[in-house]
C-alpha positions, 0 to 999 in steps of 0.5 A, spaced: 529 465 485 534 466 491 532 467 498 534 474 497 530 476 492 524 471 497 526 477 503 525 482 499 519 480 495 516 479 503 518 485 505 515 490 500 508 486 501 509 488 508 512 495 507 506 495 502 501 492 507 503 496 513 502 503 508 495 502 505 493 500 512 496 507 515 494 512 510 486 508 510 487 509 518 490 516 517 484 518 511 478 516 517 481 520 522 481 526 517 474 525 513 470 523 518 471 529 524 470 533 517 464 530 514 461 527 521 457 534 523 454 534 516 450 528 518 451 527 525 451 531 531 451 527 537 459 525 537 464 529 540 470 530 534 474 525 538 469 520 537 468 521 530 475 521 529 476 514 533 469 511 529 473 514 522 479 511 524 476 504 525 471 503 519 476 506 514 482 503 517 478 496 517 476 497 509 483 499 508 485 493 512 481 489 507 483 491 501 491 492 503 493 485 501 492 485 495 494 492 493 500 489 496 501 483 492 500 487 485 504 492 487 511 488 488 509 484 482 508 490 478 516 493 481 519 485 481 516 485 474 519 491 472 525 491 475 527 484 471 525 488 463 530 494 466 535 489 467 533 485 462 534 491 456 540 493 459 544 486 457 541 487 450 544 494 450 550 491 452 550 486 448 547 488 442 550 481 437 546 476 442 553 474 443 
């Protein structure tokens, strides 16, 4: 593995990590104000949104590195498999 591949691998991990955390924050900001009034009426929708971003964002932050590592390894494996199959199809005799 050369330096370019390592940097690409690390960039994919960081991208996936930030993406999962971002989706968690957005999901918390949307779901807590929608579902919060069903369970409590003591908070405003803004307070519920902030609370949701903190709670769901934290859960996403816990899961994000593992998800990022698995998705990056999966993508790298698939890219290598496609490249290997392409080389085999170009040279079917194995010469």
